[in-house]
C-alpha positions in Angstrom: 123.0 84.4 46.4 119.8 82.8 47.2 117.5 84.3 49.2 118.0 81.7 52.3 121.5 81.8 51.8 121.7 86.0 52.2 119.3 85.3 55.5 121.8 82.9 56.9 124.5 85.0 56.1 122.8 87.7 57.6 121.9 85.8 60.6 125.5 84.6 61.4 126.9 88.6 60.7 124.6 89.3 63.4 125.3 86.9 65.7 129.1 87.0 65.1 128.8 90.7 65.7 127.1 89.8 69.2 129.5 87.6 70.3 132.5 89.9 69.6 130.6 92.7 71.6 129.9 90.5 74.5 133.7 89.1 74.2 134.7 92.6 74.4 132.6 93.6 77.1 133.8 90.6 78.8 137.9 91.1 78.2 137.5 95.1 79.7 135.5 94.3 82.7 138.4 91.5 83.1 141.1 93.7 82.8 139.6 96.5 84.9 138.0 93.9 88.4 141.5 94.4 89.5 141.0 98.1 89.9 137.4 98.3 91.1 137.9 95.6 93.7 140.9 97.8 95.3 138.2 100.5 95.7 136.8 100.5 99.1 132.6 99.8 98.9 130.4 103.2 98.7 128.3 102.9 101.4 126.5 100.5 103.8 123.0 100.2 104.2 123.4 100.8 107.7 125.2 104.0 107.2 121.9 105.8 106.5 119.2 103.9 108.5 115.8 104.3 106.7 113.4 107.3 107.8 110.0 107.2 109.1 108.5 104.4 111.3 109.7 100.5 111.6 107.0 98.3 110.6 106.3 97.3 114.1 105.4 100.8 114.1 103.7 101.8 111.0 101.2 98.7 110.6 98.7 97.3 113.4 98.4 93.6 112.9 94.7 92.1 112.2 93.1 89.0 110.9 95.3 86.1 109.4 94.0 85.8 105.6 95.7 83.0 104.4 98.9 81.0 104.9 101.1 79.3 101.7 104.3 78.0 101.0 106.0 81.1 101.5 104.4 82.8 104.2 101.0 84.1 105.5 99.1 87.1 104.4 97.3 89.1 107.2 95.0 92.4 107.2 96.8 94.6 108.8 96.0 98.5 109.2 98.6 101.3 107.7 98.8 104.4 110.2 100.8 106.4 107.6 98.0 105.7 104.7 95.2 105.6 107.5 94.2 102.3 105.3 93.6 98.6 105.9 95.9 96.4 103.7 97.0 93.1 103.0 100.6 92.4 104.2 102.1 89.3 103.2 104.9 88.4 105.3 107.7 85.7 104.8 
């Protein structure tokens, strides 16, 4: 077999193996989906509220540095780390 044909055959085999593996995974996932859907959700975020200061308690708002299509950037003082930082507000 010429080298070019051998390379093409190897590539086709690799693609075929990848498709077979993906198909097997999808079939297993579809088979197991009803069992997973029947289980209750693990936990909600509300079950464990974050510890530490809330953003309004942690940061002291400062000067507006810039405004763009996705929000604004302000200079704020982070009371926890004791430094002035930039914060993007969406």
